[in-house]
C-alpha angles and dihedrals in degrees: 000000000000123000090249091052095058111116112260121205114286112279116253137175127240119256091249092052090049089050091053092049092048091051095056111106093207100076094186091053090047091053092050092049091047089056090054094047092048090049090050092049090050093048093047090051092048092048092049100053101072116113108200094188092092090059095052125097129210088214112101102215128146095196119115113280109196091161089077090058089061090050094047099041092088090048091052090047092051091046091056091045092051092052093043090052090062092044091053092052091051091048091049097045099036111025118178142078125298118253118266092232128023115247115258093225109019118215134180092281090059096056097092090053091047091053091049091051090050090048090054092052092049092049089052090051091053088056090051091051090054091051092049092050090055092055108107092209089058103043093045096052115071097206095041090052092048091048093051094048091047091048095050094046091050090048092051091051090050093050092048091047090050091049091055094043096048095046093046090049089062088072098050147307111323139155126225091247089057098052113014114097113235093008096126092049092051092048090049091052092050092048090050093051091050095048096047096043089049090056090045090053090053092048094048092047090053091048090049090056091051092049090053091052097038122127116227092262091051098055096085092047091052091049090052092047091051090050090051091050093050092046089053090052089051089063095054131101088241091063092051091052098047120116111262093242091055092043091054091057091048090051091050092048092049090052091052092048091046092053090054094044093062095050119102094228112008118199111257094215091053092049090047091053091050092046093049092051090047091049091054091046095051092046089053089061087075085083084090085083089072093064109116088225091062095039091058091043093050093050090055093047091045092052093046092050090049091054092049092048092049089053091047091052093050091050097041094101103026098043113010093176093056090042093054090047091053090048092052091049091051091051092051091049092047092058085081086068093057110131098030097093130015095218092049089047091057090050092049093049089053091046091056090062096047125082093229094175090064098050119120141173122005093349091058093050093045092051093049092050092046090051091049089051091053092051093047091056094047113106107220100141 
């Protein structure tokens, strides 16, 4: 059985989506819409469960690799089948042609047309996947093929999520977290990648400084330490969730570090060059902050932390215990922002070591104000 064919958890709808469906007076329409939403939830789950790590190779080789095509063919087939399963449900439940122009202010009556438009976009994307898989430069390059499959599956999930969100929005004010299947899991994965790659960036930067200052007899030890640090990263959830194109560069860098780590007396300049390139590569991973998923998430966390800190400030003199509790809650919540800003990260690392809920007096007030200053300087808009 292929990785994509493994059984995911049963599809289910969010409480808010269930609430919307239950509120619809037309029970037949509600049942048809439920069928589409369940199919979308199932497809999103299926398209999210593929771990590409097993298809990677530590060997850095640019030669054609047609063997991977044979490995990935079942995955590609299942991907197409998963998308087509949703398209078939939409066709069955809401047959017809999409509207020529989208409505300016969509309402419940516009939902069938919205679903048909979404169906058309997904069908077009399936055609594009077929074209990409017939491109010799893609199917003969292991990393390019992995990157394309990963990109298409992510795009399908995004389109399906948008289809659910836009159609559900026609019935009232909702957020993506309230109605999109798998949204919280995807946000959690993105937050994890950001946090771990941020720590890796800090570790690699520190190692780079030590390599620059290393004495001749310390070069080998630093190479071995860097190898250990990169190997540790390779076992994290963040590594598994990296884009294939980023992962390829990490694999290549690990190979270069490994080659130096087994030498008796590696050249310091060569290790420095590798460490500098690795430092630049790891810092580039901060681009994850530009994902719309994280931008929306960070705005919500930022706002919630601000409210808690405002409450903590107001209670700091009247009720220090309640104030300290609100401060501690804000700090726990703000950990989800870790990796967005280096200065904030330093503050959050320090906050983990402090027993914020027990602070009193001037220290409590100073910590609250410092935290508010950090939030004010954070660019989440």
